PQR file with spaces between the fields and no chain letter, atoms N, CA, C, O and H, PARSE charges and radii, in Angstrom:
ATOM       1  N    UNK     1      10.069   12.402    1.863 -0.4000 1.5000
ATOM       2  CA   UNK     1       9.427   11.836    3.591 -0.0000 2.0000
ATOM       3  C    UNK     1       8.551   10.454    2.731  0.5500 1.7000
ATOM       4  O    UNK     1       8.251   10.216    1.562 -0.5500 1.4000
ATOM       5  N    UNK     2       8.373    9.769    4.050 -0.4000 1.5000
ATOM       6  CA   UNK     2       7.531    8.528    3.477 -0.0000 2.0000
ATOM       7  C    UNK     2       6.314    8.944    3.598  0.5500 1.7000
ATOM       8  O    UNK     2       6.018   10.063    4.019 -0.5500 1.4000
ATOM       9  H    UNK     2       8.617    9.962    5.000  0.4000 1.0000
ATOM      10  N    UNK     3       5.397    7.952    3.187 -0.4000 1.5000
ATOM      11  CA   UNK     3       3.895    8.527    3.267 -0.0000 2.0000
ATOM      12  C    UNK     3       3.410    7.604    4.194  0.5500 1.7000
ATOM      13  O    UNK     3       4.160    6.733    4.635 -0.5500 1.4000
ATOM      14  H    UNK     3       5.637    7.044    2.844  0.4000 1.0000
ATOM      15  N    UNK     4       2.118    7.699    4.581 -0.4000 1.5000
ATOM      16  CA   UNK     4       1.452    7.345    5.601 -0.0000 2.0000
ATOM      17  C    UNK     4       1.238    5.399    5.106  0.5500 1.7000
ATOM      18  O    UNK     4       0.936    4.390    5.744 -0.5500 1.4000
ATOM      19  H    UNK     4       1.508    8.406    4.223  0.4000 1.0000
ATOM      20  N    UNK     5       1.424    5.550    4.348 -0.4000 1.5000
ATOM      21  CA   UNK     5       0.626    3.388    3.928 -0.0000 2.0000
ATOM      22  C    UNK     5       1.747    2.827    3.845  0.5500 1.7000
ATOM      23  O    UNK     5       1.790    1.607    3.999 -0.5500 1.4000
ATOM      24  H    UNK     5       1.669    6.370    3.830  0.4000 1.0000
ATOM      25  N    UNK     6       3.621    3.982    3.433 -0.4000 1.5000
ATOM      26  CA   UNK     6       4.429    3.397    3.502 -0.0000 2.0000
ATOM      27  C    UNK     6       4.802    2.528    5.088  0.5500 1.7000
ATOM      28  O    UNK     6       5.226    1.415    5.397 -0.5500 1.4000
ATOM      29  H    UNK     6       3.586    4.974    3.308  0.4000 1.0000
ATOM      30  N    UNK     7       4.312    3.913    5.891 -0.4000 1.5000
ATOM      31  CA   UNK     7       4.531    3.660    7.876 -0.0000 2.0000
ATOM      32  C    UNK     7       3.786    2.486    7.741  0.5500 1.7000
ATOM      33  O    UNK     7       4.292    1.373    7.880 -0.5500 1.4000
ATOM      34  H    UNK     7       3.968    4.818    5.639  0.4000 1.0000
ATOM      35  N    UNK     8       2.557    2.686    7.465 -0.4000 1.5000
ATOM      36  CA   UNK     8       1.693    1.331    7.990 -0.0000 2.0000
ATOM      37  C    UNK     8       2.036   -0.364    7.168  0.5500 1.7000
ATOM      38  O    UNK     8       1.450   -1.395    7.498 -0.5500 1.4000
ATOM      39  H    UNK     8       2.146    3.590    7.352  0.4000 1.0000
ATOM      40  N    UNK     9       3.012   -0.283    6.171 -0.4000 1.5000
ATOM      41  CA   UNK     9       3.436   -1.457    5.545 -0.0000 2.0000
ATOM      42  C    UNK     9       4.331   -1.721    6.225  0.5500 1.7000
ATOM      43  O    UNK     9       4.202   -2.891    6.587 -0.5500 1.4000
ATOM      44  H    UNK     9       3.488    0.555    5.903  0.4000 1.0000
ATOM      45  N    UNK    10       5.507   -1.124    6.758 -0.4000 1.5000
ATOM      46  CA   UNK    10       6.362   -1.260    7.264 -0.0000 2.0000
ATOM      47  C    UNK    10       5.620   -1.830    8.763  0.5500 1.7000
ATOM      48  O    UNK    10       6.244   -2.831    9.114 -0.5500 1.4000
ATOM      49  H    UNK    10       5.612   -0.174    6.464  0.4000 1.0000
ATOM      50  N    UNK    11       4.752   -1.584    9.523 -0.4000 1.5000
ATOM      51  CA   UNK    11       4.129   -2.137   10.332 -0.0000 2.0000
ATOM      52  C    UNK    11       3.706   -3.490   10.629  0.5500 1.7000
ATOM      53  O    UNK    11       3.721   -4.241   11.605 -0.5500 1.4000
ATOM      54  H    UNK    11       4.244   -0.770    9.238  0.4000 1.0000
ATOM      55  N    UNK    12       3.333   -3.519    9.453 -0.4000 1.5000
ATOM      56  CA   UNK    12       2.341   -5.100    9.124 -0.0000 2.0000
ATOM      57  C    UNK    12       4.033   -5.769    8.889  0.5500 1.7000
ATOM      58  O    UNK    12       4.253   -6.837    9.461 -0.5500 1.4000
ATOM      59  H    UNK    12       3.321   -2.910    8.660  0.4000 1.0000
ATOM      60  N    UNK    13       4.873   -5.308    8.285 -0.4000 1.5000
ATOM      61  CA   UNK    13       5.703   -6.456    8.252 -0.0000 2.0000
ATOM      62  C    UNK    13       6.303   -6.752    9.391  0.5500 1.7000
ATOM      63  O    UNK    13       6.706   -7.913    9.327 -0.5500 1.4000
ATOM      64  H    UNK    13       4.695   -4.441    7.821  0.4000 1.0000
ATOM      65  N    UNK    14       6.580   -6.204   10.505 -0.4000 1.5000
ATOM      66  CA   UNK    14       7.290   -6.016   11.628 -0.0000 2.0000
ATOM      67  C    UNK    14       6.081   -7.209   12.577  0.5500 1.7000
ATOM      68  O    UNK    14       6.561   -7.909   13.469 -0.5500 1.4000
ATOM      69  H    UNK    14       6.252   -5.261   10.557  0.4000 1.0000
ATOM      70  N    UNK    15       4.632   -7.296   12.263 -0.4000 1.5000
ATOM      71  CA   UNK    15       3.347   -8.199   12.506 -0.0000 2.0000
ATOM      72  C    UNK    15       4.016   -9.487   12.108  0.5500 1.7000
ATOM      73  O    UNK    15       4.224  -10.467   12.823 -0.5500 1.4000
ATOM      74  H    UNK    15       4.243   -6.727   11.539  0.4000 1.0000
ATOM      75  N    UNK    16       4.357   -9.285   10.665 -0.4000 1.5000
ATOM      76  CA   UNK    16       4.495  -10.661   10.225 -0.0000 2.0000
ATOM      77  C    UNK    16       5.372  -11.232   10.812  0.5500 1.7000
ATOM      78  O    UNK    16       5.156  -12.347   11.288 -0.5500 1.4000
ATOM      79  H    UNK    16       4.188   -8.489   10.084  0.4000 1.0000
ATOM      80  N    UNK    17       6.600  -10.612   10.933 -0.4000 1.5000
ATOM      81  CA   UNK    17       7.484  -11.125   11.551 -0.0000 2.0000
ATOM      82  C    UNK    17       7.499  -11.403   12.720  0.5500 1.7000
ATOM      83  O    UNK    17       8.076  -12.473   12.913 -0.5500 1.4000
ATOM      84  H    UNK    17       6.776   -9.707   10.546  0.4000 1.0000
ATOM      85  N    UNK    18       7.136  -10.941   13.588 -0.4000 1.5000
ATOM      86  CA   UNK    18       6.783  -11.204   14.898 -0.0000 2.0000
ATOM      87  C    UNK    18       5.940  -12.972   15.018  0.5500 1.7000
ATOM      88  O    UNK    18       6.098  -13.811   15.905 -0.5500 1.4000
ATOM      89  H    UNK    18       6.668  -10.071   13.431  0.4000 1.0000
ATOM      90  N    UNK    19       5.220  -13.034   13.996 -0.4000 1.5000
ATOM      91  CA   UNK    19       4.404  -13.816   13.997 -0.0000 2.0000
ATOM      92  C    UNK    19       5.346  -15.551   14.120  0.5500 1.7000
ATOM      93  O    UNK    19       5.232  -16.599   14.756 -0.5500 1.4000
ATOM      94  H    UNK    19       5.092  -12.352   13.276  0.4000 1.0000
ATOM      95  N    UNK    20       5.969  -15.144   13.399 -0.4000 1.5000
ATOM      96  CA   UNK    20       7.234  -15.688   12.799 -0.0000 2.0000
ATOM      97  C    UNK    20       8.344  -16.405   13.847  0.5500 1.7000
ATOM      98  O    UNK    20       8.755  -17.551   13.669 -0.5500 1.4000
ATOM      99  H    UNK    20       6.062  -14.292   12.883  0.4000 1.0000
ATOM     100  N    UNK    21       8.806  -15.454   15.087 -0.4000 1.5000
ATOM     101  CA   UNK    21       9.992  -16.239   15.847 -0.0000 2.0000
ATOM     102  C    UNK    21       9.137  -16.394   17.433  0.5500 1.7000
ATOM     103  O    UNK    21       8.199  -15.632   17.669 -0.5500 1.4000
ATOM     104  H    UNK    21       8.472  -14.522   15.232  0.4000 1.0000
ATOM     105  N    UNK    22       9.492  -17.256   18.270 -0.4000 1.5000
ATOM     106  CA   UNK    22       9.117  -17.628   19.474 -0.0000 2.0000
ATOM     107  C    UNK    22       8.783  -16.411   20.445  0.5500 1.7000
ATOM     108  O    UNK    22       9.453  -15.389   20.303 -0.5500 1.4000
ATOM     109  H    UNK    22      10.253  -17.875   18.078  0.4000 1.0000
ATOM     110  N    UNK    23       7.963  -16.444   21.252 -0.4000 1.5000
ATOM     111  CA   UNK    23       7.688  -15.386   21.948 -0.0000 2.0000
ATOM     112  C    UNK    23       8.796  -15.278   22.976  0.5500 1.7000
ATOM     113  O    UNK    23       9.407  -16.269   23.377 -0.5500 1.4000
ATOM     114  H    UNK    23       7.418  -17.274   21.367  0.4000 1.0000
ATOM     115  N    UNK    24       9.026  -14.094   23.371 -0.4000 1.5000
ATOM     116  CA   UNK    24      10.332  -13.378   23.979 -0.0000 2.0000
ATOM     117  C    UNK    24      10.596  -12.029   23.313  0.5500 1.7000
ATOM     118  O    UNK    24       9.869  -11.335   22.602 -0.5500 1.4000
ATOM     119  H    UNK    24       8.530  -13.289   23.046  0.4000 1.0000
ATOM     120  N    UNK    25      12.307  -11.791   23.910 -0.4000 1.5000
ATOM     121  CA   UNK    25      12.346  -10.451   23.403 -0.0000 2.0000
ATOM     122  C    UNK    25      12.348   -9.929   22.212  0.5500 1.7000
ATOM     123  O    UNK    25      11.910   -8.779   22.180 -0.5500 1.4000
ATOM     124  H    UNK    25      12.898  -12.354   24.488  0.4000 1.0000
ATOM     125  N    UNK    26      12.754  -10.459   21.027 -0.4000 1.5000
ATOM     126  CA   UNK    26      12.621  -10.280   19.776 -0.0000 2.0000
ATOM     127  C    UNK    26      11.387   -9.857   19.136  0.5500 1.7000
ATOM     128  O    UNK    26      11.177   -8.889   18.404 -0.5500 1.4000
ATOM     129  H    UNK    26      13.109  -11.394   21.053  0.4000 1.0000
ATOM     130  N    UNK    27      10.371  -11.055   19.687 -0.4000 1.5000
ATOM     131  CA   UNK    27       9.047  -10.548   19.285 -0.0000 2.0000
ATOM     132  C    UNK    27       8.381   -9.419   19.985  0.5500 1.7000
ATOM     133  O    UNK    27       7.573   -8.736   19.356 -0.5500 1.4000
ATOM     134  H    UNK    27      10.542  -11.840   20.282  0.4000 1.0000
ATOM     135  N    UNK    28       8.691   -9.120   21.435 -0.4000 1.5000
ATOM     136  CA   UNK    28       8.384   -7.715   21.678 -0.0000 2.0000
ATOM     137  C    UNK    28       8.920   -6.706   21.170  0.5500 1.7000
ATOM     138  O    UNK    28       8.358   -5.611   21.153 -0.5500 1.4000
ATOM     139  H    UNK    28       9.348   -9.675   21.946  0.4000 1.0000
ATOM     140  N    UNK    29       9.984   -6.906   20.722 -0.4000 1.5000
ATOM     141  CA   UNK    29      10.813   -5.645   19.549 -0.0000 2.0000
ATOM     142  C    UNK    29      10.280   -5.207   18.925  0.5500 1.7000
ATOM     143  O    UNK    29      10.051   -4.001   18.834 -0.5500 1.4000
ATOM     144  H    UNK    29      10.440   -7.796   20.736  0.4000 1.0000
ATOM     145  N    UNK    30       9.651   -6.666   17.846 -0.4000 1.5000
ATOM     146  CA   UNK    30       8.725   -6.229   16.619 -0.0000 2.0000
ATOM     147  C    UNK    30       7.702   -5.548   16.549  0.5500 1.7000
ATOM     148  O    UNK    30       7.541   -4.577   15.810 -0.5500 1.4000
ATOM     149  H    UNK    30       9.837   -7.645   17.921  0.4000 1.0000
ATOM     150  N    UNK    31       6.587   -6.199   17.648 -0.4000 1.5000
ATOM     151  CA   UNK    31       5.968   -5.681   18.054 -0.0000 2.0000
ATOM     152  C    UNK    31       5.709   -4.335   18.347  0.5500 1.7000
ATOM     153  O    UNK    31       4.685   -3.814   17.906 -0.5500 1.4000
ATOM     154  H    UNK    31       6.718   -6.988   18.249  0.4000 1.0000
ATOM     155  N    UNK    32       6.534   -3.680   19.059 -0.4000 1.5000
ATOM     156  CA   UNK    32       7.080   -2.669   19.644 -0.0000 2.0000
ATOM     157  C    UNK    32       7.328   -1.645   18.284  0.5500 1.7000
ATOM     158  O    UNK    32       6.602   -0.723   17.914 -0.5500 1.4000
ATOM     159  H    UNK    32       7.366   -4.104   19.417  0.4000 1.0000
ATOM     160  N    UNK    33       8.321   -2.023   17.810 -0.4000 1.5000
ATOM     161  CA   UNK    33       8.382   -1.632   16.254 -0.0000 2.0000
ATOM     162  C    UNK    33       7.135   -1.222   15.599  0.5500 1.7000
ATOM     163  O    UNK    33       6.693   -0.086   15.429 -0.5500 1.4000
ATOM     164  H    UNK    33       8.911   -2.772   18.111  0.4000 1.0000
ATOM     165  N    UNK    34       6.640   -2.393   15.254 -0.4000 1.5000
ATOM     166  CA   UNK    34       4.825   -2.351   14.561 -0.0000 2.0000
ATOM     167  C    UNK    34       4.165   -0.932   15.112  0.5500 1.7000
ATOM     168  O    UNK    34       3.728    0.021   14.467 -0.5500 1.4000
ATOM     169  H    UNK    34       6.999   -3.316   15.391  0.4000 1.0000
ATOM     170  N    UNK    35       4.247   -1.121   16.383 -0.4000 1.5000
ATOM     171  CA   UNK    35       3.438    0.286   17.229 -0.0000 2.0000
ATOM     172  C    UNK    35       3.671    1.707   16.705  0.5500 1.7000
ATOM     173  O    UNK    35       2.947    2.551   16.176 -0.5500 1.4000
ATOM     174  H    UNK    35       4.603   -1.895   16.906  0.4000 1.0000
ATOM     175  N    UNK    36       5.204    1.633   17.120 -0.4000 1.5000
ATOM     176  CA   UNK    36       5.868    2.883   16.328 -0.0000 2.0000
ATOM     177  C    UNK    36       5.809    3.397   14.706  0.5500 1.7000
ATOM     178  O    UNK    36       5.682    4.524   14.225 -0.5500 1.4000
ATOM     179  H    UNK    36       5.792    0.948   17.549  0.4000 1.0000
ATOM     180  N    UNK    37       5.905    2.524   14.301 -0.4000 1.5000
ATOM     181  CA   UNK    37       5.511    2.772   12.465 -0.0000 2.0000
ATOM     182  C    UNK    37       3.834    3.191   12.480  0.5500 1.7000
ATOM     183  O    UNK    37       3.431    4.200   11.900 -0.5500 1.4000
ATOM     184  H    UNK    37       6.008    1.609   14.692  0.4000 1.0000
ATOM     185  N    UNK    38       2.934    2.267   13.226 -0.4000 1.5000
ATOM     186  CA   UNK    38       1.528    2.844   13.583 -0.0000 2.0000
ATOM     187  C    UNK    38       1.249    4.437   14.007  0.5500 1.7000
ATOM     188  O    UNK    38       0.372    5.220   13.641 -0.5500 1.4000
ATOM     189  H    UNK    38       3.261    1.448   13.697  0.4000 1.0000
ATOM     190  N    UNK    39       2.146    4.556   14.748 -0.4000 1.5000
ATOM     191  CA   UNK    39       1.926    5.958   14.992 -0.0000 2.0000
ATOM     192  C    UNK    39       2.799    6.714   14.190  0.5500 1.7000
ATOM     193  O    UNK    39       2.480    7.870   13.911 -0.5500 1.4000
ATOM     194  H    UNK    39       2.859    3.920   15.045  0.4000 1.0000
ATOM     195  N    UNK    40       3.616    6.343   13.871 -0.4000 1.5000
ATOM     196  CA   UNK    40       4.564    7.012   12.695 -0.0000 2.0000
ATOM     197  C    UNK    40       3.259    7.542   11.177  0.5500 1.7000
ATOM     198  O    UNK    40       3.203    8.677   10.705 -0.5500 1.4000
ATOM     199  H    UNK    40       3.875    5.404   14.098  0.4000 1.0000
ATOM     200  N    UNK    41       2.569    6.596   10.822 -0.4000 1.5000
ATOM     201  CA   UNK    41       1.912    6.651    9.753 -0.0000 2.0000
ATOM     202  C    UNK    41       0.666    7.695   10.219  0.5500 1.7000
ATOM     203  O    UNK    41       0.350    8.619    9.469 -0.5500 1.4000
ATOM     204  H    UNK    41       2.615    5.674   11.206  0.4000 1.0000
ATOM     205  N    UNK    42      -0.047    7.473   11.565 -0.4000 1.5000
ATOM     206  CA   UNK    42      -1.197    8.034   12.108 -0.0000 2.0000
ATOM     207  C    UNK    42      -0.625    9.750   12.271  0.5500 1.7000
ATOM     208  O    UNK    42      -1.373   10.662   11.919 -0.5500 1.4000
ATOM     209  H    UNK    42       0.210    6.722   12.174  0.4000 1.0000
ATOM     210  N    UNK    43       0.691   10.020   12.809 -0.4000 1.5000
ATOM     211  CA   UNK    43       1.205   11.501   12.396 -0.0000 2.0000
ATOM     212  C    UNK    43       1.238   11.627   11.292  0.5500 1.7000
ATOM     213  O    UNK    43       0.954   12.786   10.990 -0.5500 1.4000
ATOM     214  H    UNK    43       1.299    9.280   13.096  0.4000 1.0000
ATOM     215  N    UNK    44       1.490   10.894   10.303 -0.4000 1.5000
ATOM     216  CA   UNK    44       1.640   11.578    9.028 -0.0000 2.0000
ATOM     217  C    UNK    44       0.052   11.909    8.073  0.5500 1.7000
ATOM     218  O    UNK    44      -0.079   12.841    7.281 -0.5500 1.4000
ATOM     219  H    UNK    44       1.721    9.952   10.548  0.4000 1.0000
ATOM     220  N    UNK    45      -0.659   11.227    8.300 -0.4000 1.5000
ATOM     221  CA   UNK    45      -1.850   11.419    8.157 -0.0000 2.0000
ATOM     222  C    UNK    45      -2.463   12.466    8.840  0.5500 1.7000
ATOM     223  O    UNK    45      -3.355   13.074    8.249 -0.5500 1.4000
ATOM     224  H    UNK    45      -0.552   10.470    8.945  0.4000 1.0000
ATOM     225  N    UNK    46      -2.209   12.737    9.777 -0.4000 1.5000
ATOM     226  CA   UNK    46      -2.340   13.954    9.865 -0.0000 2.0000
ATOM     227  C    UNK    46      -2.146   15.078    9.983  0.5500 1.7000
ATOM     228  O    UNK    46      -2.921   15.902   10.471 -0.5500 1.4000
ATOM     229  H    UNK    46      -1.484   12.242   10.257  0.4000 1.0000
ATOM     230  N    UNK    47      -0.322   15.393    9.241 -0.4000 1.5000
ATOM     231  CA   UNK    47      -0.137   16.429    9.121 -0.0000 2.0000
ATOM     232  C    UNK    47      -0.338   16.685    7.529  0.5500 1.7000
ATOM     233  O    UNK    47      -0.301   17.823    7.063 -0.5500 1.4000
ATOM     234  H    UNK    47       0.307   14.724    8.845  0.4000 1.0000
ATOM     235  N    UNK    48      -0.549   15.561    6.759 -0.4000 1.5000
ATOM     236  CA   UNK    48      -0.892   15.865    5.714 -0.0000 2.0000
ATOM     237  C    UNK    48      -2.454   16.514    5.694  0.5500 1.7000
ATOM     238  O    UNK    48      -2.728   17.456    4.950 -0.5500 1.4000
ATOM     239  H    UNK    48      -0.579   14.636    7.137  0.4000 1.0000
ATOM     240  N    UNK    49      -3.352   15.953    6.515 -0.4000 1.5000
ATOM     241  CA   UNK    49      -4.846   16.526    6.588 -0.0000 2.0000
ATOM     242  C    UNK    49      -4.948   17.826    6.818  0.5500 1.7000
ATOM     243  O    UNK    49      -5.886   18.501    6.394 -0.5500 1.4000
ATOM     244  H    UNK    49      -3.129   15.188    7.119  0.4000 1.0000
ATOM     245  N    UNK    50      -3.557   18.485    7.820 -0.4000 1.5000
ATOM     246  CA   UNK    50      -3.480   19.963    7.940 -0.0000 2.0000
ATOM     247  C    UNK    50      -2.751   20.629    7.299  0.5500 1.7000
ATOM     248  O    UNK    50      -2.686   21.817    7.613 -0.5500 1.4000
ATOM     249  H    UNK    50      -2.795   17.937    8.164  0.4000 1.0000
ATOM     250  N    UNK    51      -1.966   20.164    6.223 -0.4000 1.5000
ATOM     251  CA   UNK    51      -0.872   20.727    5.937 -0.0000 2.0000
ATOM     252  C    UNK    51      -1.196   20.083    3.723  0.5500 1.7000
ATOM     253  O    UNK    51      -0.522   19.412    2.940 -0.5500 1.4000
ATOM     254  H    UNK    51      -2.019   19.199    5.968  0.4000 1.0000
ATOM     255  N    UNK    52      -2.079   20.556    3.659 -0.4000 1.5000
ATOM     256  CA   UNK    52      -2.635   19.138    2.075 -0.0000 2.0000
ATOM     257  C    UNK    52      -1.561   19.530    0.755  0.5500 1.7000
ATOM     258  O    UNK    52      -1.546   18.922   -0.315 -0.5500 1.4000
ATOM     259  H    UNK    52      -2.626   21.101    4.295  0.4000 1.0000
ATOM     260  N    UNK    53      -0.776   20.565    1.078 -0.4000 1.5000
ATOM     261  CA   UNK    53       0.473   20.893   -0.152 -0.0000 2.0000
ATOM     262  C    UNK    53       1.322   19.549    0.548  0.5500 1.7000
ATOM     263  O    UNK    53       1.608   18.684   -0.280 -0.5500 1.4000
ATOM     264  H    UNK    53      -0.788   21.059    1.947  0.4000 1.0000
ATOM     265  N    UNK    54       1.538   19.412    1.253 -0.4000 1.5000
ATOM     266  CA   UNK    54       2.198   17.985    1.511 -0.0000 2.0000
ATOM     267  C    UNK    54       1.860   16.470    0.701  0.5500 1.7000
ATOM     268  O    UNK    54       2.612   15.569    0.331 -0.5500 1.4000
ATOM     269  H    UNK    54       1.306   20.115    1.925  0.4000 1.0000
ATOM     270  N    UNK    55       0.366   16.649    0.616 -0.4000 1.5000
ATOM     271  CA   UNK    55      -0.211   15.641   -0.126 -0.0000 2.0000
ATOM     272  C    UNK    55       0.481   15.601   -1.824  0.5500 1.7000
ATOM     273  O    UNK    55       0.733   14.694   -2.617 -0.5500 1.4000
ATOM     274  H    UNK    55      -0.246   17.381    0.916  0.4000 1.0000
ATOM     275  N    UNK    56       0.594   16.916   -1.842 -0.4000 1.5000
ATOM     276  CA   UNK    56       1.035   17.131   -3.938 -0.0000 2.0000
ATOM     277  C    UNK    56       2.233   16.866   -3.685  0.5500 1.7000
ATOM     278  O    UNK    56       2.734   15.923   -4.297 -0.5500 1.4000
ATOM     279  H    UNK    56       0.390   17.653   -1.198  0.4000 1.0000
ATOM     280  N    UNK    57       2.832   17.415   -2.970 -0.4000 1.5000
ATOM     281  CA   UNK    57       4.969   17.208   -2.615 -0.0000 2.0000
ATOM     282  C    UNK    57       5.135   15.666   -2.907  0.5500 1.7000
ATOM     283  O    UNK    57       5.917   15.134   -3.695 -0.5500 1.4000
ATOM     284  H    UNK    57       2.426   18.182   -2.472  0.4000 1.0000
ATOM     285  N    UNK    58       4.312   15.152   -2.173 -0.4000 1.5000
ATOM     286  CA   UNK    58       4.226   13.641   -2.044 -0.0000 2.0000
ATOM     287  C    UNK    58       4.576   12.539   -3.105  0.5500 1.7000
ATOM     288  O    UNK    58       5.493   11.719   -3.121 -0.5500 1.4000
ATOM     289  H    UNK    58       3.677   15.584   -1.533  0.4000 1.0000
ATOM     290  N    UNK    59       3.276   12.848   -4.225 -0.4000 1.5000
ATOM     291  CA   UNK    59       3.047   12.612   -5.022 -0.0000 2.0000
ATOM     292  C    UNK    59       3.799   12.872   -6.111  0.5500 1.7000
ATOM     293  O    UNK    59       3.999   12.081   -7.032 -0.5500 1.4000
ATOM     294  H    UNK    59       2.531   13.515   -4.211  0.4000 1.0000
ATOM     295  N    UNK    60       4.353   14.321   -5.987 -0.4000 1.5000
ATOM     296  CA   UNK    60       5.443   14.946   -6.807 -0.0000 2.0000
ATOM     297  C    UNK    60       6.986   14.195   -6.966  0.5500 1.7000
ATOM     298  O    UNK    60       7.707   14.081   -7.957 -0.5500 1.4000
ATOM     299  H    UNK    60       4.191   14.964   -5.238  0.4000 1.0000
ATOM     300  N    UNK    61       7.172   13.728   -5.522 -0.4000 1.5000
ATOM     301  CA   UNK    61       8.582   12.865   -5.363 -0.0000 2.0000
ATOM     302  C    UNK    61       8.535   11.783   -5.859  0.5500 1.7000
ATOM     303  O    UNK    61       9.343   11.314   -6.661 -0.5500 1.4000
ATOM     304  H    UNK    61       6.587   13.821   -4.716  0.4000 1.0000
ATOM     305  N    UNK    62       7.144   11.056   -5.229 -0.4000 1.5000
ATOM     306  CA   UNK    62       7.016    9.437   -6.002 -0.0000 2.0000
ATOM     307  C    UNK    62       7.470    9.446   -7.491  0.5500 1.7000
ATOM     308  O    UNK    62       8.277    8.681   -8.019 -0.5500 1.4000
ATOM     309  H    UNK    62       6.488   11.438   -4.578  0.4000 1.0000
ATOM     310  N    UNK    63       6.726   10.558   -8.100 -0.4000 1.5000
ATOM     311  CA   UNK    63       6.579   10.339   -9.670 -0.0000 2.0000
ATOM     312  C    UNK    63       7.997   10.564  -10.123  0.5500 1.7000
ATOM     313  O    UNK    63       8.438   10.329  -11.247 -0.5500 1.4000
ATOM     314  H    UNK    63       6.070   11.180   -7.671  0.4000 1.0000
ATOM     315  N    UNK    64       8.729   11.114   -8.962 -0.4000 1.5000
ATOM     316  CA   UNK    64      10.308   11.602  -10.008 -0.0000 2.0000
ATOM     317  C    UNK    64      11.107   10.390   -9.590  0.5500 1.7000
ATOM     318  O    UNK    64      12.007    9.951  -10.305 -0.5500 1.4000
ATOM     319  H    UNK    64       8.371   11.306   -8.049  0.4000 1.0000
ATOM     320  N    UNK    65      10.736    9.782   -8.284 -0.4000 1.5000
ATOM     321  CA   UNK    65      11.501    8.431   -7.598 -0.0000 2.0000
ATOM     322  C    UNK    65      11.203    7.339   -9.026  0.5500 1.7000
ATOM     323  O    UNK    65      12.119    6.703   -9.548 -0.5500 1.4000
ATOM     324  H    UNK    65      10.005   10.139   -7.703  0.4000 1.0000
ATOM     325  N    UNK    66       9.993    7.291   -9.428 -0.4000 1.5000
ATOM     326  CA   UNK    66       9.714    5.796  -10.426 -0.0000 2.0000
ATOM     327  C    UNK    66      10.185    6.431  -11.552  0.5500 1.7000
ATOM     328  O    UNK    66      10.424    5.493  -12.313 -0.5500 1.4000
ATOM     329  H    UNK    66       9.249    7.807   -9.004  0.4000 1.0000
ATOM     330  N    UNK    67      10.419    7.284  -12.028 -0.4000 1.5000
ATOM     331  CA   UNK    67      11.327    8.214  -13.336 -0.0000 2.0000
ATOM     332  C    UNK    67      12.535    7.931  -13.075  0.5500 1.7000
ATOM     333  O    UNK    67      13.092    7.501  -14.085 -0.5500 1.4000
ATOM     334  H    UNK    67      10.225    8.046  -11.411  0.4000 1.0000
ATOM     335  N    UNK    68      13.388    7.985  -11.934 -0.4000 1.5000
ATOM     336  CA   UNK    68      14.482    7.551  -12.208 -0.0000 2.0000
ATOM     337  C    UNK    68      14.891    5.779  -12.178  0.5500 1.7000
ATOM     338  O    UNK    68      15.832    5.143  -12.652 -0.5500 1.4000
ATOM     339  H    UNK    68      12.935    8.334  -11.113  0.4000 1.0000
ATOM     340  N    UNK    69      13.590    5.365  -11.321 -0.4000 1.5000
ATOM     341  CA   UNK    69      13.972    3.757  -11.374 -0.0000 2.0000
ATOM     342  C    UNK    69      14.121    3.158  -12.620  0.5500 1.7000
ATOM     343  O    UNK    69      15.065    2.442  -12.953 -0.5500 1.4000
ATOM     344  H    UNK    69      12.826    5.882  -10.936  0.4000 1.0000
ATOM     345  N    UNK    70      13.071    3.500  -13.362 -0.4000 1.5000
ATOM     346  CA   UNK    70      13.079    3.699  -14.860 -0.0000 2.0000
ATOM     347  C    UNK    70      14.416    3.679  -15.417  0.5500 1.7000
ATOM     348  O    UNK    70      14.826    2.608  -15.866 -0.5500 1.4000
ATOM     349  H    UNK    70      12.304    4.082  -13.091  0.4000 1.0000
ATOM     350  N    UNK    71      15.104    4.635  -15.452 -0.4000 1.5000
ATOM     351  CA   UNK    71      16.172    5.159  -16.037 -0.0000 2.0000
ATOM     352  C    UNK    71      17.100    3.603  -16.211  0.5500 1.7000
ATOM     353  O    UNK    71      18.215    3.604  -16.732 -0.5500 1.4000
ATOM     354  H    UNK    71      14.771    5.504  -15.088  0.4000 1.0000
């Protein structure tokens, strides 16, 4: 599962892309996607706050992925 920070990064990427396209449907869709990523980030933060074991599980998962990438 992604971290809140990863969700926030996706939101920011959508906002950056939205600034690069003219006003219209594409920009609106990117801004809507950014809102969705922001909501997911907030929900993930709340979930981790309420279930602290998820925070340590995320760290273990990140460490495993990092070691796999280095192989």
